[in-house]
C-alpha positions, 0 to 999 in steps of 0.5 A: 312863018306866021300861020293863023291856024295851028296844026293839031295832030289827029289824035288830039282831034279825036280827043277833042271830039270825045271830050266835047261830047262827054261835056255836052252829052250829045251834039249835032254835027254842026255844033260839035265841029264848031266847039272843036274848031274843026272843018266839016268837009275836011274832018268828017272822015274822022267822025265817020271813023270814030263812029265805025269803031264804036267810039261815038254813036250817031242817032237821027232825031226828027225836028219838024220836017228835018232829020238831024244827026246827033252824036254822043260818046260811047262807053268804049270811047270814054275808055279809049280816051282814058287808057290810050289818049290820055297816056299818049298826051302825057308822053307827047304833050301838045305844043302851045305854039309851032315854034321853029 
C-alpha cells in the first residue's frame, strides 16, 4: 500500500509541537500547524489538550483590528518533553517508513 502521508503517533505530534515552539519561541496557530505538518481541524484538540494541561500557553495579541492567538511552550512543557517524551522515543523510536 502506497500512502502519501505517513502516520505519526500522538506522542510524536505532541513532541513536534513542543520542540517547534521551543525553537521559534512563539507562533500563531497557522504557523505552528504548518511547521509541524498538521491539519488544524484534525489536530486542534491536541493543541487544546496541551494548553489545558499547561504544557503550552496561549496569548491573544492584537494586530490591527484582528486578534490572533499566539502559543509558546511552558517550563512544564519543556520538562515533560525531556523527562517523558525523550525517554519514550529512545524506547520506541519513530519509524522512518511504514514498511509491512
